[in-house]
N, CA, C and O of each residue as an XYZ file, in Angstrom:
656
protein
N       0.837     -1.175      0.000
C       0.000      0.000      0.000
C       0.885      1.243      0.000
O       1.856      1.319      0.753
N       0.555      2.197     -0.830
C       1.363      3.395     -0.954
C       1.397      4.189      0.348
O       2.460      4.660      0.750
N       0.236      4.349      1.024
C       0.193      5.110      2.262
C       1.128      4.491      3.299
O       1.882      5.205      3.960
N       1.082      3.179      3.440
C       1.922      2.498      4.421
C       3.389      2.728      4.110
O       4.172      3.002      5.019
N       3.779      2.624      2.853
C       5.170      2.845      2.463
C       5.586      4.269      2.758
O       6.646      4.490      3.345
N       4.769      5.253      2.362
C       5.098      6.651      2.620
C       5.172      6.929      4.109
O       6.039      7.677      4.560
N       4.274      6.336      4.872
C       4.273      6.525      6.319
C       5.569      5.998      6.922
O       6.176      6.656      7.767
N       5.992      4.815      6.491
C       7.222      4.231      7.037
C       8.446      5.043      6.634
O       9.374      5.188      7.430
N       8.468      5.569      5.426
C       9.569      6.437      5.002
C       9.585      7.691      5.862
O      10.638      8.111      6.342
N       8.403      8.291      6.056
C       8.281      9.493      6.871
C       8.733      9.217      8.302
O       9.502      9.990      8.873
N       8.255      8.115      8.880
C       8.604      7.764     10.253
C      10.105      7.497     10.371
O      10.737      7.911     11.343
N      10.672      6.807      9.384
C      12.106      6.524      9.394
C      12.934      7.790      9.339
O      13.943      7.917     10.032
N      12.500      8.728      8.508
C      13.215      9.998      8.397
C      13.152     10.763      9.713
O      14.149     11.345     10.141
N      11.983     10.765     10.359
C      11.827     11.446     11.641
C      12.725     10.816     12.704
O      13.375     11.525     13.472
N      12.760      9.502     12.746
C      13.615      8.820     13.719
C      15.087      9.124     13.464
O      15.863      9.277     14.407
N      15.474      9.211     12.197
C      16.842      9.539     11.839
C      17.212     10.937     12.339
O      18.310     11.157     12.850
N      16.277     11.875     12.182
C      16.504     13.243     12.656
C      16.670     13.253     14.170
O      17.567     13.912     14.697
N      15.800     12.519     14.870
C      15.877     12.479     16.323
C      17.192     11.857     16.794
O      17.802     12.343     17.746
N      17.628     10.790     16.132
C      18.910     10.168     16.511
C      20.063     11.143     16.311
O      20.971     11.223     17.138
N      20.020     11.878     15.211
C      21.072     12.854     14.932
C      21.088     13.944     15.999
O      22.153     14.373     16.442
N      19.895     14.389     16.410
C      19.803     15.420     17.439
C      20.364     14.915     18.763
O      21.000     15.673     19.496
N      20.136     13.657     19.072
C      20.624     13.097     20.327
C      22.143     12.998     20.339
O      22.760     13.059     21.402
N      22.750     12.847     19.168
C      24.199     12.721     19.086
C      24.910     14.072     19.097
O      26.129     14.125     19.260
N      24.162     15.163     18.925
C      24.772     16.483     18.938
C      25.071     16.894     20.372
O      24.617     16.252     21.319
N      25.838     17.969     20.525
C      26.217     18.457     21.844
C      25.036     19.031     22.625
O      25.108     19.155     23.848
N      23.980     19.371     21.950
C      22.812     19.929     22.622
C      22.176     18.868     23.508
O      22.269     17.670     23.243
N      21.531     19.339     24.563
C      20.813     18.414     25.430
C      19.444     18.168     24.824
O      18.664     19.099     24.622
N      19.164     16.919     24.538
C      17.879     16.526     23.983
C      17.314     15.427     24.868
O      18.011     14.478     25.227
N      16.076     15.566     25.205
C      15.430     14.569     26.045
C      15.549     13.194     25.397
O      15.412     13.061     24.181
N      15.802     12.180     26.208
C      15.869     10.822     25.706
C      14.544     10.426     25.068
O      14.505      9.618     24.140
N      13.481     10.992     25.565
C      12.154     10.704     25.049
C      11.601     11.961     24.377
O      10.570     12.499     24.782
N      12.300     12.411     23.356
C      11.914     13.620     22.647
C      10.518     13.471     22.051
O      10.146     12.410     21.548
N       9.764     14.550     22.119
C       8.406     14.535     21.570
C       8.390     15.038     20.135
O       7.315     15.223     19.563
N       9.565     15.264     19.536
C       9.640     15.797     18.181
C       8.851     14.995     17.168
O       8.105     15.568     16.373
N       8.998     13.707     17.179
C       8.273     12.853     16.241
C       6.770     12.954     16.474
O       5.993     13.023     15.522
N       6.368     12.961     17.727
C       4.937     13.073     18.033
C       4.368     14.403     17.550
O       3.246     14.452     17.046
N       5.127     15.466     17.700
C       4.671     16.784     17.248
C       4.490     16.790     15.739
O       3.470     17.262     15.235
N       5.470     16.271     15.019
C       5.396     16.241     13.555
C       4.207     15.401     13.098
O       3.491     15.788     12.175
N       3.997     14.264     13.737
C       2.872     13.403     13.357
C       1.532     14.070     13.696
O       0.564     13.955     12.944
N       1.490     14.766     14.831
C       0.265     15.456     15.227
C      -0.059     16.576     14.226
O      -1.215     16.757     13.843
N       0.955     17.314     13.813
C       0.746     18.382     12.833
C       0.280     17.793     11.504
O      -0.574     18.374     10.834
N       0.831     16.656     11.123
C       0.424     16.005      9.872
C      -1.070     15.653      9.911
O      -1.782     15.843      8.924
N      -1.527     15.152     11.030
C      -2.951     14.822     11.174
C      -3.795     16.089     11.082
O      -4.856     16.088     10.457
N      -3.329     17.162     11.698
C      -4.062     18.426     11.634
C      -4.171     18.932     10.198
O      -5.222     19.426      9.791
N      -3.071     18.808      9.420
C      -3.123     19.228      8.007
C      -4.144     18.399      7.228
O      -4.891     18.930      6.406
N      -4.166     17.111      7.494
C      -5.138     16.250      6.806
C      -6.568     16.653      7.159
O      -7.447     16.664      6.298
N      -6.792     16.982      8.421
C      -8.115     17.444      8.834
C      -8.478     18.743      8.112
O      -9.618     18.926      7.685
N      -7.507     19.633      7.980
C      -7.758     20.902      7.275
C      -8.220     20.645      5.847
O      -9.157     21.286      5.371
N      -7.572     19.717      5.167
C      -7.960     19.415      3.787
C      -9.386     18.879      3.725
O     -10.156     19.231      2.831
N      -9.721     18.038      4.669
C     -11.082     17.479      4.691
C     -12.110     18.573      4.961
O     -13.128     18.646      4.273
N     -11.857     19.421      5.950
C     -12.799     20.486      6.287
C     -12.952     21.476      5.135
O     -14.050     21.968      4.876
N     -11.857     21.764      4.449
C     -11.895     22.681      3.311
C     -12.774     22.107      2.211
O     -13.644     22.791      1.672
N     -12.537     20.843      1.884
C     -13.313     20.199      0.815
C     -14.802     20.111      1.148
O     -15.647     20.229      0.261
N     -15.119     19.906      2.418
C     -16.516     19.764      2.824
C     -17.187     21.114      3.108
O     -18.376     21.162      3.424
N     -16.424     22.207      2.995
C     -16.998     23.525      3.230
C     -17.252     23.827      4.697
O     -18.078     24.679      5.024
N     -16.553     23.137      5.573
C     -16.710     23.345      7.022
C     -15.669     24.362      7.481
O     -14.665     24.011      8.100
N     -15.929     25.620      7.167
C     -14.953     26.684      7.398
C     -14.678     26.922      8.880
O     -13.551     27.250      9.252
N     -15.686     26.763      9.724
C     -15.474     26.933     11.166
C     -14.452     25.919     11.665
O     -13.516     26.274     12.380
N     -14.633     24.660     11.289
C     -13.698     23.607     11.708
C     -12.326     23.815     11.081
O     -11.304     23.597     11.733
N     -12.297     24.235      9.816
C     -11.037     24.497      9.126
C     -10.260     25.582      9.875
O      -9.064     25.431     10.123
N     -10.933     26.667     10.231
C     -10.291     27.761     10.948
C      -9.790     27.302     12.318
O      -8.683     27.653     12.726
N     -10.601     26.520     13.024
C     -10.189     26.009     14.338
C      -8.955     25.123     14.224
O      -8.060     25.184     15.067
N      -8.911     24.307     13.188
C      -7.767     23.402     12.999
C      -6.507     24.197     12.669
O      -5.418     23.859     13.134
N      -6.653     25.255     11.867
C      -5.510     26.119     11.566
C      -4.997     26.792     12.828
O      -3.787     26.945     12.998
N      -5.894     27.195     13.714
C      -5.475     27.783     14.990
C      -4.706     26.769     15.831
O      -3.752     27.128     16.520
N      -5.116     25.516     15.775
C      -4.410     24.465     16.522
C      -3.012     24.246     15.945
O      -2.059     24.038     16.696
N      -2.885     24.289     14.630
C      -1.564     24.182     14.001
C      -0.685     25.345     14.450
O       0.499     25.163     14.735
N      -1.266     26.534     14.511
C      -0.513     27.706     14.980
C       0.039     27.459     16.390
O       1.194     27.779     16.669
N      -0.777     26.895     17.265
C      -0.311     26.619     18.629
C       0.844     25.625     18.631
O       1.772     25.750     19.430
N       0.792     24.648     17.747
C       1.879     23.666     17.657
C       3.169     24.312     17.150
O       4.257     23.992     17.629
N       3.049     25.212     16.192
C       4.229     25.818     15.572
C       4.785     26.989     16.384
O       6.002     27.141     16.498
N       3.910     27.806     16.941
C       4.330     29.053     17.585
C       5.265     28.827     18.761
O       6.099     29.681     19.061
N       5.138     27.706     19.420
C       5.997     27.472     20.583
C       7.467     27.318     20.208
O       8.342     27.440     21.064
N       7.744     27.048     18.925
C       9.135     26.890     18.493
C       9.689     28.120     17.782
O      10.823     28.106     17.304
N       8.896     29.175     17.712
C       9.380     30.415     17.100
C      10.240     31.147     18.124
O       9.855     31.290     19.284
N      11.393     31.602     17.689
C      12.281     32.341     18.583
C      11.568     33.601     19.066
O      10.874     34.257     18.289
N      11.737     33.943     20.350
C      11.055     35.132     20.890
C      11.308     36.405     20.075
O      10.409     37.234     19.932
N      12.507     36.565     19.549
C      12.809     37.757     18.747
C      12.030     37.779     17.439
O      11.742     38.852     16.908
N      11.689     36.615     16.919
C      10.925     36.537     15.676
C       9.416     36.556     15.929
O       8.640     36.882     15.031
N       9.006     36.210     17.137
C       7.582     36.134     17.469
C       6.963     37.536     17.547
O       5.895     37.781     16.986
N       7.635     38.436     18.237
C       7.141     39.802     18.425
C       7.669     40.718     17.315
O       8.650     40.397     16.644
N       7.003     41.858     17.138
C       7.443     42.859     16.165
C       8.793     43.430     16.578
O       9.096     43.546     17.766
N       9.589     43.781     15.591
C      10.845     44.483     15.845
C      10.550     45.975     15.771
O       9.957     46.454     14.804
N      10.969     46.700     16.797
C      10.690     48.129     16.896
C      11.980     48.932     16.850
O      13.035     48.465     17.277
N      11.877     50.157     16.323
C      13.035     51.043     16.377
C      13.035     51.754     17.723
O      12.192     51.472     18.574
N      13.975     52.675     17.922
C      14.102     53.347     19.217
C      12.904     54.243     19.549
O      12.708     54.603     20.710
N      12.110     54.602     18.553
C      10.905     55.410     18.782
C       9.655     54.562     18.974
O       8.568     55.096     19.194
N       9.802     53.254     18.893
C       8.675     52.347     19.071
C       7.914     52.059     17.788
O       6.849     51.444     17.819
N       8.460     52.504     16.652
C       7.822     52.247     15.360
C       8.215     50.851     14.876
O       9.363     50.431     15.017
N       7.242     50.144     14.304
C       7.483     48.774     13.835
C       8.416     48.799     12.625
O       8.128     49.432     11.609
N       9.542     48.093     12.761
C      10.495     47.941     11.656
C      10.107     46.725     10.830
O      10.074     46.782      9.600
N       9.814     45.626     11.515
C       9.351     44.414     10.836
C       8.364     43.686     11.746
O       8.523     43.636     12.966
N       7.342     43.125     11.106
C       6.306     42.419     11.859
C       6.787     41.042     12.281
O       7.478     40.348     11.536
N       6.407     40.669     13.486
C       6.692     39.331     13.966
C       5.612     38.361     13.528
O       4.581     38.756     12.985
N       5.864     37.095     13.772
C       4.897     36.056     13.413
C       3.539     36.285     14.072
O       2.496     36.069     13.454
N       3.560     36.725     15.336
C       2.302     36.918     16.056
C       1.412     37.937     15.339
O       0.221     37.692     15.146
N       1.976     39.059     14.950
C       1.207     40.100     14.263
C       0.690     39.602     12.925
O      -0.463     39.846     12.567
N       1.541     38.903     12.186
C       1.128     38.374     10.882
C      -0.037     37.405     11.033
O      -0.972     37.415     10.232
N       0.027     36.567     12.068
C      -1.042     35.587     12.282
C      -2.342     36.268     12.698
O      -3.417     35.903     12.220
N      -2.247     37.255     13.586
C      -3.448     37.941     14.068
C      -4.186     38.667     12.950
O      -5.398     38.864     13.039
N      -3.478     39.067     11.904
C      -4.118     39.768     10.786
C      -5.173     38.895     10.103
O      -6.180     39.408      9.614
N      -4.949     37.591     10.067
C      -5.933     36.696      9.444
C      -7.261     36.746     10.200
O      -8.329     36.783      9.588
N      -7.188     36.745     11.529
C      -8.413     36.819     12.321
C      -9.092     38.173     12.151
O     -10.319     38.254     12.093
N      -8.299     39.231     12.070
C      -8.870     40.562     11.840
C      -9.575     40.612     10.486
O     -10.667     41.169     10.368
N      -8.948     40.032      9.472
C      -9.541     40.026      8.132
C     -10.831     39.217      8.091
O     -11.813     39.632      7.474
N     -10.826     38.073      8.743
C     -11.990     37.186      8.654
C     -13.172     37.716      9.458
O     -14.318     37.391      9.146
N     -12.920     38.526     10.489
C     -14.012     39.091     11.287
C     -14.973     39.910     10.427
O     -16.160     40.013     10.735
N     -14.453     40.486      9.355
C     -15.294     41.300      8.466
C     -16.342     40.456      7.741
O     -17.346     40.981      7.261
N     -16.104     39.152      7.665
C     -16.975     38.282      6.871
C     -17.661     37.202      7.702
O     -18.146     36.212      7.155
N     -17.702     37.387      9.014
C     -18.385     36.430      9.881
C     -19.875     36.683      9.854
O     -20.274     37.792      9.500
N     -20.713     35.750     10.195
C     -20.375     34.417     10.696
C     -20.110     33.449      9.546
O     -20.469     33.693      8.394
N     -19.463     32.336      9.912
C     -19.313     31.255      8.952
C     -20.683     30.641      8.729
O     -21.450     30.477      9.678
N     -20.997     30.305      7.508
C     -22.272     29.669      7.201
C     -21.964     28.280      6.633
O     -21.984     28.069      5.420
N     -21.682     27.348      7.533
C     -21.274     25.999      7.124
C     -22.454     25.097      6.777
O     -22.258     24.010      6.233
N     -23.650     25.522      7.075
C     -24.813     24.648      6.900
C     -25.671     25.102      5.720
O     -26.823     25.503      5.891
N     -25.101     25.034      4.542
C     -25.871     25.371      3.343
C     -26.644     24.132      2.915
O     -26.195     23.367      2.062
N     -27.824     23.943      3.525
C     -28.631     22.761      3.221
C     -30.030     23.188      2.804
O     -30.443     24.327      3.018
N     -30.723     22.278      2.226
C     -32.093     22.551      1.809
C     -32.162     22.831      0.320
O     -31.182     22.678     -0.409
N     -33.329     23.240     -0.107
C     -33.559     23.468     -1.529
C     -33.461     24.933     -1.911
O     -33.431     25.261     -3.097
N     -33.410     25.815     -0.931
C     -33.327     27.238     -1.231
C     -31.915     27.611     -1.644
O     -30.938     27.196     -1.021
N     -31.827     28.388     -2.687
C     -30.539     28.855     -3.178
C     -30.026     29.944     -2.237
O     -30.763     30.875     -1.910
N     -28.750     29.834     -1.793
C     -28.203     30.876     -0.911
C     -28.174     32.221     -1.635
O     -28.095     32.286     -2.862
N     -28.239     33.272     -0.856
C     -28.223     34.617     -1.433
C     -26.840     34.932     -1.996
O     -25.849     34.280     -1.665
N     -26.800     35.939     -2.846
C     -25.526     36.380     -3.429
C     -24.578     36.818     -2.328
O     -23.372     36.586     -2.416
N     -25.113     37.452     -1.291
C     -24.296     37.903     -0.166
C     -23.596     36.732      0.518
O     -22.428     36.830      0.891
N     -24.313     35.632      0.677
C     -23.714     34.438      1.303
C     -22.591     33.900      0.426
O     -21.534     33.532      0.939
N     -22.799     33.848     -0.884
C     -21.740     33.393     -1.799
C     -20.508     34.289     -1.712
O     -19.381     33.800     -1.647
N     -20.724     35.576     -1.711
C     -19.600     36.530     -1.654
C     -18.849     36.382     -0.340
O     -17.619     36.341     -0.317
N     -19.609     36.302      0.769
C     -18.975     36.179      2.082
C     -18.184     34.875      2.189
O     -17.058     34.877      2.685
N     -18.757     33.771      1.732
C     -18.042     32.479      1.798
C     -16.802     32.482      0.900
O     -15.784     31.883      1.249
N     -16.880     33.141     -0.232
C     -15.729     33.226     -1.105
C     -14.589     33.999     -0.424
O     -13.429     33.598     -0.507
N     -14.922     35.090      0.238
C     -13.897     35.862      0.956
C     -13.339     35.065      2.134
O     -12.134     35.090      2.384
N     -14.199     34.366      2.851
C     -13.737     33.518      3.952
C     -12.760     32.462      3.441
O     -11.721     32.210      4.051
N     -13.111     31.854      2.317
C     -12.272     30.814      1.714
C     -10.890     31.367      1.370
O      -9.874     30.740      1.667
N     -10.857     32.536      0.746
C      -9.571     33.143      0.360
C      -8.705     33.444      1.580
O      -7.498     33.202      1.564
N      -9.318     33.967      2.628
C      -8.564     34.292      3.841
C      -8.045     33.021      4.502
O      -6.894     32.976      4.938
N      -8.881     31.990      4.581
C      -8.440     30.728      5.185
C      -7.332     30.073      4.361
O      -6.422     29.460      4.917
N      -7.410     30.204      3.042
C      -6.328     29.669      2.195
C      -5.017     30.394      2.493
O      -3.968     29.759      2.605
N      -5.070     31.714      2.622
C      -3.863     32.492      2.927
C      -3.326     32.152      4.315
O      -2.113     32.090      4.519
N      -4.226     31.933      5.259
C      -3.829     31.549      6.616
C      -3.117     30.198      6.580
O      -2.090     30.014      7.233
N      -3.662     29.263      5.823
C      -3.052     27.944      5.714
C      -1.689     28.031      5.027
O      -0.741     27.365      5.444
N      -1.589     28.836      3.993
C      -0.316     29.009      3.302
C       0.732     29.630      4.233
O       1.889     29.210      4.236
N       0.327     30.622      5.015
C       1.224     31.233      5.989
C       1.746     30.185      6.975
O       2.942     30.138      7.263
N       0.852     29.356      7.484
C       1.251     28.327      8.446
C       2.154     27.277      7.800
O       3.084     26.787      8.442
N       1.896     26.928      6.549
C       2.761     25.975      5.835
C       4.169     26.533      5.696
O       5.155     25.826      5.905
N       4.247     27.786      5.348
C       5.570     28.428      5.220
C       6.264     28.533      6.570
O       7.475     28.340      6.674
N       5.487     28.841      7.602
C       6.031     28.904      8.957
C       6.581     27.533      9.360
O       7.661     27.434      9.943
N       5.841     26.501      9.049
C       6.264     25.130      9.346
C       7.595     24.823      8.649
O       8.487     24.217      9.242
N       7.717     25.241      7.402
C       8.955     25.012      6.659
C      10.119     25.803      7.256
O      11.230     25.286      7.368
N       9.867     27.038      7.632
C      10.921     27.862      8.229
C      11.406     27.292      9.554
O      12.557     27.497      9.939
N      10.536     26.581     10.247
C      10.903     25.958     11.522
C      11.461     24.550     11.336
O      11.670     23.820     12.305
N      11.701     24.178     10.073
C      12.243     22.857      9.731
C      11.343     21.702     10.173
O      11.829     20.631     10.535
N      10.038     21.929     10.140
C       9.097     20.865     10.476
C       8.282     20.464      9.264
O       7.397     19.614      9.362
N       8.569     21.060      8.137
C       7.756     20.827      6.949
C       8.539     20.196      5.826
O       9.432     19.380      6.052
N       8.194     20.582      4.610
C       8.707     19.914      3.419
C      10.082     20.365      2.971
O      10.700     19.686      2.152
N      10.592     21.485      3.474
C      11.855     21.986      2.962
C      13.059     21.597      3.810
O      14.176     22.030      3.527
N      12.855     20.800      4.830
C      13.974     20.387      5.664
C      14.874     19.448      4.881
O      14.403     18.466      4.307
N      16.165     19.744      4.856
C      17.119     18.886      4.158
C      18.166     18.399      5.132
O      18.727     19.182      5.899
N      18.421     17.138      5.102
C      19.448     16.532      5.920
C      20.559     16.075      4.980
O      20.304     15.413      3.974
N      21.783     16.432      5.320
C      22.917     16.070      4.469
C      23.045     14.571      4.284
O      23.580     14.114      3.274
N      22.568     13.808      5.237
C      22.702     12.353      5.193
C      21.585     11.657      4.450
O      21.617     10.437      4.291
N      20.592     12.413      3.989
C      19.460     11.783      3.292
C      19.890     11.157      1.995
O      20.657     11.734      1.225
N      19.382      9.962      1.764
C      19.697      9.237      0.543
C      18.650      9.415     -0.543
O      18.847      8.960     -1.670
N      17.532     10.075     -0.220
C      16.466     10.212     -1.214
C      15.997     11.613     -1.342
O      15.101     11.894     -2.139
């Protein structure tokens, strides 16, 4: 089965990373939760895809917030908050500010209308609002995917010892 093979490759790669981390000079817990975190995030991404396809925007948004909680704890404090100049003016936005903008944007188009059932055609306003919600949630998901990659928990992590 393809899923089983991919899962075992993924699990093997994660274990290899953990072994390498344990051999470095850094102190790493003998029972590191790194693999569990990566697997938990993978499940959350799969849930996001399902909720998106089914039009369950409330659940999709909640799942993205959960991914944020998993990722944000590994963001360096200097990168989490905005960088300010000596006058207190923002020089560059931190991850926290960038993430909060998605919630600010989506508030303009609330509530989520996940229960489009029945024989009545939804109003044009509902279509427009759901389309805007969809675009914002897509951007939020893309932001989190990039954040995951920057934290070396996603698809762009390269290990010099990898054979594939």
